[in-house]
N, CA, C and O atoms as a CHARMM CRD file, in Angstrom:
* protein
*
  268
    1    1 UNK  N      0.99800  -1.12700  -0.01900 PROA 1      0.00000
    2    1 UNK  CA    -0.01400   0.13200   0.00800 PROA 1      0.00000
    3    1 UNK  C      0.79900   1.26100   0.06200 PROA 1      0.00000
    4    1 UNK  O      0.45600   2.27900  -0.53800 PROA 1      0.00000
    5    2 UNK  N      1.78200   1.21500   0.67100 PROA 2      0.00000
    6    2 UNK  CA     2.87800   2.38900   0.72000 PROA 2      0.00000
    7    2 UNK  C      3.48700   2.63300  -0.45400 PROA 2      0.00000
    8    2 UNK  O      3.95600   3.76300  -0.59300 PROA 2      0.00000
    9    3 UNK  N      3.60700   1.80100  -1.40400 PROA 3      0.00000
   10    3 UNK  CA     4.08300   1.84300  -2.62100 PROA 3      0.00000
   11    3 UNK  C      3.24600   2.34300  -3.83400 PROA 3      0.00000
   12    3 UNK  O      3.67500   2.62100  -4.95300 PROA 3      0.00000
   13    4 UNK  N      1.84200   2.40600  -3.34100 PROA 4      0.00000
   14    4 UNK  CA     0.66100   2.82800  -4.40900 PROA 4      0.00000
   15    4 UNK  C      0.20700   4.17100  -4.07500 PROA 4      0.00000
   16    4 UNK  O     -0.61900   4.71600  -4.80700 PROA 4      0.00000
   17    5 UNK  N      0.78300   4.91200  -2.77600 PROA 5      0.00000
   18    5 UNK  CA     0.09100   6.08300  -2.48300 PROA 5      0.00000
   19    5 UNK  C      0.52100   7.27000  -3.49100 PROA 5      0.00000
   20    5 UNK  O     -0.20200   8.24900  -3.67800 PROA 5      0.00000
   21    6 UNK  N      1.73500   7.09000  -4.10300 PROA 6      0.00000
   22    6 UNK  CA     2.22500   8.07700  -5.18500 PROA 6      0.00000
   23    6 UNK  C      1.87300   7.95600  -6.42900 PROA 6      0.00000
   24    6 UNK  O      1.66700   8.89900  -7.19300 PROA 6      0.00000
   25    7 UNK  N      1.78900   6.80800  -6.68800 PROA 7      0.00000
   26    7 UNK  CA     1.36000   6.48800  -8.19300 PROA 7      0.00000
   27    7 UNK  C      0.99500   5.08400  -8.43900 PROA 7      0.00000
   28    7 UNK  O      1.08600   4.25500  -7.53300 PROA 7      0.00000
   29    8 UNK  N      0.54100   4.73800  -9.75300 PROA 8      0.00000
   30    8 UNK  CA    -0.05600   3.33500 -10.11200 PROA 8      0.00000
   31    8 UNK  C      1.16700   2.59900 -10.31300 PROA 8      0.00000
   32    8 UNK  O      2.10700   3.12500 -10.91000 PROA 8      0.00000
   33    9 UNK  N      1.23700   1.29100  -9.81300 PROA 9      0.00000
   34    9 UNK  CA     2.23900   0.32200 -10.33200 PROA 9      0.00000
   35    9 UNK  C      1.67500  -1.00400 -11.15400 PROA 9      0.00000
   36    9 UNK  O      0.56600  -1.51100 -10.98100 PROA 9      0.00000
   37   10 UNK  N      2.56800  -1.39600 -11.97400 PROA 10     0.00000
   38   10 UNK  CA     2.09700  -2.66100 -12.57300 PROA 10     0.00000
   39   10 UNK  C      2.29600  -3.88500 -11.62800 PROA 10     0.00000
   40   10 UNK  O      2.96900  -3.81500 -10.59900 PROA 10     0.00000
   41   11 UNK  N      1.71000  -4.92100 -12.01900 PROA 11     0.00000
   42   11 UNK  CA     1.97000  -6.06300 -10.97300 PROA 11     0.00000
   43   11 UNK  C      3.51400  -6.73400 -10.77500 PROA 11     0.00000
   44   11 UNK  O      4.00200  -7.42600  -9.88200 PROA 11     0.00000
   45   12 UNK  N      3.99300  -6.24000 -11.93100 PROA 12     0.00000
   46   12 UNK  CA     5.64900  -6.76000 -11.84800 PROA 12     0.00000
   47   12 UNK  C      6.22300  -5.91500 -10.95700 PROA 12     0.00000
   48   12 UNK  O      7.04900  -6.36700 -10.16400 PROA 12     0.00000
   49   13 UNK  N      5.85300  -4.46100 -10.94600 PROA 13     0.00000
   50   13 UNK  CA     6.54400  -3.48500 -10.00300 PROA 13     0.00000
   51   13 UNK  C      6.26800  -3.74800  -8.83800 PROA 13     0.00000
   52   13 UNK  O      7.15500  -3.60200  -7.99700 PROA 13     0.00000
   53   14 UNK  N      4.87700  -4.24200  -8.41300 PROA 14     0.00000
   54   14 UNK  CA     4.56000  -4.60000  -7.08100 PROA 14     0.00000
   55   14 UNK  C      5.22000  -5.89500  -6.78800 PROA 14     0.00000
   56   14 UNK  O      5.69700  -5.90100  -5.65300 PROA 14     0.00000
   57   15 UNK  N      5.36900  -6.81100  -7.34100 PROA 15     0.00000
   58   15 UNK  CA     6.02000  -8.09300  -7.09600 PROA 15     0.00000
   59   15 UNK  C      7.31300  -7.80000  -6.71800 PROA 15     0.00000
   60   15 UNK  O      7.70800  -8.21700  -5.62900 PROA 15     0.00000
   61   16 UNK  N      8.14100  -7.06600  -7.52700 PROA 16     0.00000
   62   16 UNK  CA     9.56000  -6.54200  -7.29600 PROA 16     0.00000
   63   16 UNK  C      9.66000  -5.67800  -6.16600 PROA 16     0.00000
   64   16 UNK  O     10.76600  -5.72000  -5.62700 PROA 16     0.00000
   65   17 UNK  N      8.76400  -4.84800  -5.61100 PROA 17     0.00000
   66   17 UNK  CA     8.84000  -3.95700  -4.38900 PROA 17     0.00000
   67   17 UNK  C      8.41200  -4.94800  -3.20800 PROA 17     0.00000
   68   17 UNK  O      9.11000  -4.95600  -2.19500 PROA 17     0.00000
   69   18 UNK  N      7.46500  -5.65400  -3.28200 PROA 18     0.00000
   70   18 UNK  CA     7.01400  -6.44300  -2.23200 PROA 18     0.00000
   71   18 UNK  C      6.99400  -7.98900  -2.49300 PROA 18     0.00000
   72   18 UNK  O      5.90300  -8.49000  -2.76800 PROA 18     0.00000
   73   19 UNK  N      7.98600  -8.70100  -2.43700 PROA 19     0.00000
   74   19 UNK  CA     8.03300 -10.05200  -2.85600 PROA 19     0.00000
   75   19 UNK  C      6.97200 -10.89100  -2.08600 PROA 19     0.00000
   76   19 UNK  O      6.78700 -10.71500  -0.88100 PROA 19     0.00000
   77   20 UNK  N      6.35500 -11.71000  -2.73600 PROA 20     0.00000
   78   20 UNK  CA     5.20900 -12.52900  -1.98100 PROA 20     0.00000
   79   20 UNK  C      3.87600 -11.90700  -1.81200 PROA 20     0.00000
   80   20 UNK  O      2.99400 -12.46400  -1.15800 PROA 20     0.00000
   81   21 UNK  N      3.69200 -10.59200  -2.47600 PROA 21     0.00000
   82   21 UNK  CA     2.61700 -10.01300  -2.46400 PROA 21     0.00000
   83   21 UNK  C      1.51600 -10.67300  -2.64300 PROA 21     0.00000
   84   21 UNK  O      1.52800 -11.11800  -3.79100 PROA 21     0.00000
   85   22 UNK  N      0.29000 -11.04800  -1.92400 PROA 22     0.00000
   86   22 UNK  CA    -0.73300 -11.60000  -2.03000 PROA 22     0.00000
   87   22 UNK  C     -1.96100 -10.96800  -2.67000 PROA 22     0.00000
   88   22 UNK  O     -2.00900  -9.74600  -2.52600 PROA 22     0.00000
   89   23 UNK  N     -2.93800 -11.51000  -3.32600 PROA 23     0.00000
   90   23 UNK  CA    -4.26200 -11.06200  -3.91400 PROA 23     0.00000
   91   23 UNK  C     -5.12800 -11.08600  -2.96000 PROA 23     0.00000
   92   23 UNK  O     -6.29100 -11.18100  -3.35200 PROA 23     0.00000
   93   24 UNK  N     -4.93200 -11.02000  -1.55800 PROA 24     0.00000
   94   24 UNK  CA    -5.65100 -10.98000  -0.44100 PROA 24     0.00000
   95   24 UNK  C     -6.08000  -9.43700  -0.21300 PROA 24     0.00000
   96   24 UNK  O     -7.16300  -9.09100   0.25900 PROA 24     0.00000
   97   25 UNK  N     -5.11600  -8.63300  -0.59900 PROA 25     0.00000
   98   25 UNK  CA    -5.27700  -7.16700  -0.53500 PROA 25     0.00000
   99   25 UNK  C     -6.27600  -6.45300  -1.52900 PROA 25     0.00000
  100   25 UNK  O     -6.40600  -5.23100  -1.58500 PROA 25     0.00000
  101   26 UNK  N     -6.90100  -7.27400  -2.23400 PROA 26     0.00000
  102   26 UNK  CA    -7.96400  -6.92200  -3.54400 PROA 26     0.00000
  103   26 UNK  C     -8.84300  -5.93500  -2.92000 PROA 26     0.00000
  104   26 UNK  O     -9.24200  -5.03800  -3.66200 PROA 26     0.00000
  105   27 UNK  N     -9.22900  -5.92400  -1.67300 PROA 27     0.00000
  106   27 UNK  CA   -10.22200  -4.61700  -1.12900 PROA 27     0.00000
  107   27 UNK  C     -9.40200  -3.40000  -0.99200 PROA 27     0.00000
  108   27 UNK  O     -9.99500  -2.33600  -0.81400 PROA 27     0.00000
  109   28 UNK  N     -8.42000  -3.41500  -1.03800 PROA 28     0.00000
  110   28 UNK  CA    -7.59200  -2.20700  -0.93500 PROA 28     0.00000
  111   28 UNK  C     -6.97200  -1.53900  -2.14200 PROA 28     0.00000
  112   28 UNK  O     -6.72300  -0.33700  -2.23200 PROA 28     0.00000
  113   29 UNK  N     -6.78100  -2.35400  -2.94700 PROA 29     0.00000
  114   29 UNK  CA    -6.23500  -1.78800  -4.38900 PROA 29     0.00000
  115   29 UNK  C     -7.21500  -2.03700  -5.43600 PROA 29     0.00000
  116   29 UNK  O     -8.11400  -2.85700  -5.25100 PROA 29     0.00000
  117   30 UNK  N     -7.09800  -1.35700  -6.57500 PROA 30     0.00000
  118   30 UNK  CA    -8.08500  -1.45900  -7.88100 PROA 30     0.00000
  119   30 UNK  C     -7.16000  -1.66200  -8.99100 PROA 30     0.00000
  120   30 UNK  O     -6.08300  -1.07100  -9.06800 PROA 30     0.00000
  121   31 UNK  N     -7.55600  -2.43500  -9.78200 PROA 31     0.00000
  122   31 UNK  CA    -6.78200  -2.74100 -11.02200 PROA 31     0.00000
  123   31 UNK  C     -7.24000  -1.64700 -12.43200 PROA 31     0.00000
  124   31 UNK  O     -8.38700  -1.45700 -12.83700 PROA 31     0.00000
  125   32 UNK  N     -6.29300  -1.19600 -12.84200 PROA 32     0.00000
  126   32 UNK  CA    -6.74000  -0.23600 -14.19000 PROA 32     0.00000
  127   32 UNK  C     -6.10100  -1.12900 -15.60500 PROA 32     0.00000
  128   32 UNK  O     -4.95500  -1.57700 -15.62100 PROA 32     0.00000
  129   33 UNK  N     -6.73600  -1.22600 -16.34700 PROA 33     0.00000
  130   33 UNK  CA    -6.41600  -1.83600 -17.57000 PROA 33     0.00000
  131   33 UNK  C     -6.46200  -0.69500 -18.83200 PROA 33     0.00000
  132   33 UNK  O     -7.37600   0.11600 -18.98200 PROA 33     0.00000
  133   34 UNK  N     -5.39500  -0.80700 -19.60800 PROA 34     0.00000
  134   34 UNK  CA    -5.12300   0.17500 -20.66500 PROA 34     0.00000
  135   34 UNK  C     -5.15400  -0.90800 -21.95600 PROA 34     0.00000
  136   34 UNK  O     -4.08000  -1.41900 -22.27500 PROA 34     0.00000
  137   35 UNK  N     -6.25400  -1.22700 -22.62600 PROA 35     0.00000
  138   35 UNK  CA    -6.06800  -2.06900 -23.84600 PROA 35     0.00000
  139   35 UNK  C     -5.36000  -1.60400 -24.98000 PROA 35     0.00000
  140   35 UNK  O     -5.65400  -2.10800 -26.06400 PROA 35     0.00000
  141   36 UNK  N     -4.48100  -0.73400 -24.93000 PROA 36     0.00000
  142   36 UNK  CA    -3.55300  -0.31000 -26.27200 PROA 36     0.00000
  143   36 UNK  C     -2.81800  -1.64600 -26.36300 PROA 36     0.00000
  144   36 UNK  O     -2.97300  -2.69900 -25.74500 PROA 36     0.00000
  145   37 UNK  N     -1.98800  -1.28800 -27.30300 PROA 37     0.00000
  146   37 UNK  CA    -1.11200  -2.44500 -27.70600 PROA 37     0.00000
  147   37 UNK  C      0.45800  -1.99400 -27.33500 PROA 37     0.00000
  148   37 UNK  O      1.01600  -1.07900 -27.94200 PROA 37     0.00000
  149   38 UNK  N      1.01200  -2.65500 -26.40000 PROA 38     0.00000
  150   38 UNK  CA     0.72700  -3.66500 -25.63600 PROA 38     0.00000
  151   38 UNK  C     -0.03800  -3.51500 -24.46200 PROA 38     0.00000
  152   38 UNK  O      0.33600  -2.57700 -23.75900 PROA 38     0.00000
  153   39 UNK  N     -0.97300  -4.14300 -24.05300 PROA 39     0.00000
  154   39 UNK  CA    -1.72800  -3.81600 -22.96700 PROA 39     0.00000
  155   39 UNK  C     -0.97700  -3.65900 -21.77400 PROA 39     0.00000
  156   39 UNK  O      0.09200  -4.23000 -21.55700 PROA 39     0.00000
  157   40 UNK  N     -1.68200  -2.70000 -20.83200 PROA 40     0.00000
  158   40 UNK  CA    -0.76800  -2.37200 -19.76200 PROA 40     0.00000
  159   40 UNK  C     -1.85800  -2.46900 -18.48800 PROA 40     0.00000
  160   40 UNK  O     -3.00800  -2.09900 -18.72500 PROA 40     0.00000
  161   41 UNK  N     -1.56100  -2.90900 -17.27000 PROA 41     0.00000
  162   41 UNK  CA    -2.22800  -3.29500 -16.30500 PROA 41     0.00000
  163   41 UNK  C     -1.56500  -2.67400 -15.20400 PROA 41     0.00000
  164   41 UNK  O     -0.42300  -3.03500 -14.92100 PROA 41     0.00000
  165   42 UNK  N     -2.23400  -1.64400 -14.44800 PROA 42     0.00000
  166   42 UNK  CA    -1.78400  -0.97600 -13.20400 PROA 42     0.00000
  167   42 UNK  C     -2.60800  -1.16900 -12.20700 PROA 42     0.00000
  168   42 UNK  O     -3.74300  -1.54600 -12.49900 PROA 42     0.00000
  169   43 UNK  N     -2.27300  -0.97100 -10.83200 PROA 43     0.00000
  170   43 UNK  CA    -2.86400  -0.92000  -9.70900 PROA 43     0.00000
  171   43 UNK  C     -2.65600   0.22000  -8.89300 PROA 43     0.00000
  172   43 UNK  O     -1.57100   0.80100  -8.88200 PROA 43     0.00000
  173   44 UNK  N     -3.91200   0.68500  -8.00800 PROA 44     0.00000
  174   44 UNK  CA    -3.82300   1.85900  -7.30700 PROA 44     0.00000
  175   44 UNK  C     -4.76600   1.69300  -6.11700 PROA 44     0.00000
  176   44 UNK  O     -5.50600   0.71300  -6.03000 PROA 44     0.00000
  177   45 UNK  N     -4.73100   2.61200  -5.25200 PROA 45     0.00000
  178   45 UNK  CA    -5.53400   2.34000  -3.99800 PROA 45     0.00000
  179   45 UNK  C     -6.79400   2.73500  -4.25400 PROA 45     0.00000
  180   45 UNK  O     -7.12500   3.61900  -5.04400 PROA 45     0.00000
  181   46 UNK  N     -7.69700   1.88200  -3.38600 PROA 46     0.00000
  182   46 UNK  CA    -9.09700   2.34600  -3.45800 PROA 46     0.00000
  183   46 UNK  C     -9.48500   3.22000  -2.27000 PROA 46     0.00000
  184   46 UNK  O     -8.63700   3.45500  -1.41000 PROA 46     0.00000
  185   47 UNK  N    -10.77800   3.74000  -2.16800 PROA 47     0.00000
  186   47 UNK  CA   -10.96000   4.54500  -1.06500 PROA 47     0.00000
  187   47 UNK  C    -10.70900   3.88800   0.10800 PROA 47     0.00000
  188   47 UNK  O    -10.35500   4.58800   1.05700 PROA 47     0.00000
  189   48 UNK  N    -10.84100   2.33200   0.31500 PROA 48     0.00000
  190   48 UNK  CA   -10.67500   1.84500   1.69800 PROA 48     0.00000
  191   48 UNK  C     -8.96200   1.74400   1.90600 PROA 48     0.00000
  192   48 UNK  O     -8.37700   1.83400   2.98500 PROA 48     0.00000
  193   49 UNK  N     -8.44900   1.56700   0.79300 PROA 49     0.00000
  194   49 UNK  CA    -6.97100   1.59500   0.91000 PROA 49     0.00000
  195   49 UNK  C     -6.31500   3.03900   1.48100 PROA 49     0.00000
  196   49 UNK  O     -5.38000   3.07200   2.28100 PROA 49     0.00000
  197   50 UNK  N     -6.93400   4.13800   0.96200 PROA 50     0.00000
  198   50 UNK  CA    -6.54400   5.28800   1.19700 PROA 50     0.00000
  199   50 UNK  C     -6.72600   5.59300   2.84700 PROA 50     0.00000
  200   50 UNK  O     -5.94400   6.29500   3.48800 PROA 50     0.00000
  201   51 UNK  N     -7.92600   4.91700   3.41200 PROA 51     0.00000
  202   51 UNK  CA    -8.39100   5.06900   4.63600 PROA 51     0.00000
  203   51 UNK  C     -7.22500   4.45700   5.69400 PROA 51     0.00000
  204   51 UNK  O     -6.83000   4.98200   6.73600 PROA 51     0.00000
  205   52 UNK  N     -6.81300   3.21200   5.10600 PROA 52     0.00000
  206   52 UNK  CA    -5.78200   2.46400   5.76200 PROA 52     0.00000
  207   52 UNK  C     -4.49800   3.24400   5.93800 PROA 52     0.00000
  208   52 UNK  O     -3.91700   3.42500   7.00800 PROA 52     0.00000
  209   53 UNK  N     -4.17200   3.63700   4.86800 PROA 53     0.00000
  210   53 UNK  CA    -3.00100   4.54200   4.75900 PROA 53     0.00000
  211   53 UNK  C     -2.75400   5.73700   5.60900 PROA 53     0.00000
  212   53 UNK  O     -1.72200   6.02200   6.21700 PROA 53     0.00000
  213   54 UNK  N     -4.01100   6.46400   5.53800 PROA 54     0.00000
  214   54 UNK  CA    -4.20700   7.68100   6.69600 PROA 54     0.00000
  215   54 UNK  C     -4.21500   6.94900   8.01300 PROA 54     0.00000
  216   54 UNK  O     -3.53200   7.46600   8.89700 PROA 54     0.00000
  217   55 UNK  N     -4.82500   5.90500   8.28900 PROA 55     0.00000
  218   55 UNK  CA    -4.70800   5.37000   9.62400 PROA 55     0.00000
  219   55 UNK  C     -3.27100   4.85800  10.13400 PROA 55     0.00000
  220   55 UNK  O     -2.92900   4.99300  11.30900 PROA 55     0.00000
  221   56 UNK  N     -2.54900   4.32700   9.26700 PROA 56     0.00000
  222   56 UNK  CA    -1.12400   3.88400   9.33700 PROA 56     0.00000
  223   56 UNK  C     -0.05700   4.96200   9.73300 PROA 56     0.00000
  224   56 UNK  O      0.94100   4.74200  10.42000 PROA 56     0.00000
  225   57 UNK  N     -0.48500   6.33800   9.11000 PROA 57     0.00000
  226   57 UNK  CA     0.35900   7.25500   9.12900 PROA 57     0.00000
  227   57 UNK  C      0.42400   7.73600  10.63500 PROA 57     0.00000
  228   57 UNK  O      1.38000   8.38100  11.06400 PROA 57     0.00000
  229   58 UNK  N     -0.54200   7.41500  11.31700 PROA 58     0.00000
  230   58 UNK  CA    -0.47500   7.95100  12.92400 PROA 58     0.00000
  231   58 UNK  C      0.61900   7.11900  13.36900 PROA 58     0.00000
  232   58 UNK  O      1.20900   7.52600  14.36900 PROA 58     0.00000
  233   59 UNK  N      1.01500   6.04800  12.84700 PROA 59     0.00000
  234   59 UNK  CA     1.97600   5.09400  13.81400 PROA 59     0.00000
  235   59 UNK  C      3.24400   4.74000  12.98900 PROA 59     0.00000
  236   59 UNK  O      4.22600   4.27800  13.57000 PROA 59     0.00000
  237   60 UNK  N      3.24500   4.91700  11.83900 PROA 60     0.00000
  238   60 UNK  CA     4.52900   4.68900  11.08200 PROA 60     0.00000
  239   60 UNK  C      4.80800   6.01000  10.04700 PROA 60     0.00000
  240   60 UNK  O      4.00100   6.86000   9.67100 PROA 60     0.00000
  241   61 UNK  N      5.88400   5.89900   9.81000 PROA 61     0.00000
  242   61 UNK  CA     6.43000   6.99700   8.74400 PROA 61     0.00000
  243   61 UNK  C      6.35000   6.07200   7.32200 PROA 61     0.00000
  244   61 UNK  O      7.22300   5.26800   6.99400 PROA 61     0.00000
  245   62 UNK  N      5.17700   6.34300   6.58700 PROA 62     0.00000
  246   62 UNK  CA     4.92200   5.53900   5.42100 PROA 62     0.00000
  247   62 UNK  C      6.09900   5.90000   4.44700 PROA 62     0.00000
  248   62 UNK  O      6.72200   5.01100   3.86600 PROA 62     0.00000
  249   63 UNK  N      6.39600   7.29400   4.28100 PROA 63     0.00000
  250   63 UNK  CA     7.05000   7.82800   3.21100 PROA 63     0.00000
  251   63 UNK  C      8.63600   7.01000   3.14000 PROA 63     0.00000
  252   63 UNK  O      9.24800   6.71100   2.11400 PROA 63     0.00000
  253   64 UNK  N      8.96200   6.82400   4.25000 PROA 64     0.00000
  254   64 UNK  CA    10.33500   6.16300   4.30600 PROA 64     0.00000
  255   64 UNK  C     10.30700   4.65300   3.83200 PROA 64     0.00000
  256   64 UNK  O     11.36300   4.07900   3.56500 PROA 64     0.00000
  257   65 UNK  N      9.11400   4.03600   3.73600 PROA 65     0.00000
  258   65 UNK  CA     9.09800   2.69700   3.46800 PROA 65     0.00000
  259   65 UNK  C      8.76500   2.52100   1.90100 PROA 65     0.00000
  260   65 UNK  O      8.63500   1.38200   1.45400 PROA 65     0.00000
  261   66 UNK  N      8.62400   3.66800   1.05100 PROA 66     0.00000
  262   66 UNK  CA     8.21100   3.43100  -0.19800 PROA 66     0.00000
  263   66 UNK  C      9.54200   3.19700  -0.96000 PROA 66     0.00000
  264   66 UNK  O     10.54600   3.89000  -0.79200 PROA 66     0.00000
  265   67 UNK  N      9.44600   2.14800  -1.81400 PROA 67     0.00000
  266   67 UNK  CA    10.64200   1.51500  -2.67300 PROA 67     0.00000
  267   67 UNK  C     10.79200   2.29400  -3.94800 PROA 67     0.00000
  268   67 UNK  O     11.65800   1.97900  -4.76500 PROA 67     0.00000
């Protein structure tokens, strides 16, 4: 989630930044598909994901965790 707060990422970028990332976080992220050639899929935070980020900021310096 920390890595999505500033920009969208592809699944490969997420896997590189967070090895072993699971699809259980699907309620916190949304998928964007650009059907141009080649197709590009990116992920960003949902409103629920943004609420989690705001809550976590009270306890952790999230900006220092961004890869």
